[in-house]
N, C-alpha and C positions, 0 to 999 in steps of 0.2 A: 349443840345438837345434842340430843337426849341418846342414850345407849340403850336399848332394848334386848331383850333375850332372843334367842336364836330359833323361837318355836310360839306358837300359840296353844291356849286352852289351859288345863290345870296340870301342874308338874310339881313335883317334890324336890328338893336338893338332898342329895344322900351323900355319905362318905367326906363330908366336908372336913376342912381342914381344922374347923373349929372342936374336933373330937380328936383329931392327933395329927402331927406332922412328922414324917410325910405322910399323905393323906392316904396313899395306896400302898404303904410299905417300903417305898423306895423313894430316891431323889433322882433316879434316871428318867429319862424321858419326858422331861418337864412335867411330872405329875407330883410334884413336892406340895402343891398348894389346889390341888385339882378338885373339882366339885361336881359330881356326877349329878344329873338332872334326870327324872324318872317320871314319865307320864302317868298319871293316875286318874281313876274317875272321881266321881262325888265322893265316895267313901274312902278316899285315900289308896284304893288298892290298883296295882299295876297290872294284875291279871285275875282272871276266875281262878278260884282254887278248886283243884281235883285229886283224885288219887295219885295222880302223877307228880304232883307238887312233892307230895313225900317219897315215891318209890321210883321216880325216874327223871329224865330230862325233860324239858317243857318244849314245844314247838314255839319258834319266835313268833309266831302269827298270832298267838294269843295275848300278846303282852299289848297295853294301849299304845304305847308309842311306836311299835313296829309300822314301819311304812309311813309314818308321819312326816308330814314337810319340814325340813329344817333349813331356816332362810339365812341367807348369807348379810352380812354387813354391809358388803361392797359388792359392785358388780364383777364377775370373773368367769371362767370356764374351767370346770373339773378337767384335768388333765389326765389323772390317773384315779383308778379306784381298785380297793383289794377286799375281798371276801374271805372268810374262813379260819382267821385266827381263832386259837383255843378250841376248834372242833377236832373230834376224834374219829 
């Protein structure tokens, strides 16, 4: 059975372990070899750039991957979800 990515469309791999190990600066939380996938448009951009890109935080809705379906490799039920990490 072939393994597929858990998303559809155009995505880029970023912060891969090819650049450094541990990939996110820590061996904690199982991220030693983590790879981040970022949804991009045909030009390889994850969001439209504006003045906010340089001067402020950008709302998540402008990013291509925001709200994209993430597919599960097996059937299951989400029993807990949490939002808000890293927000001030």
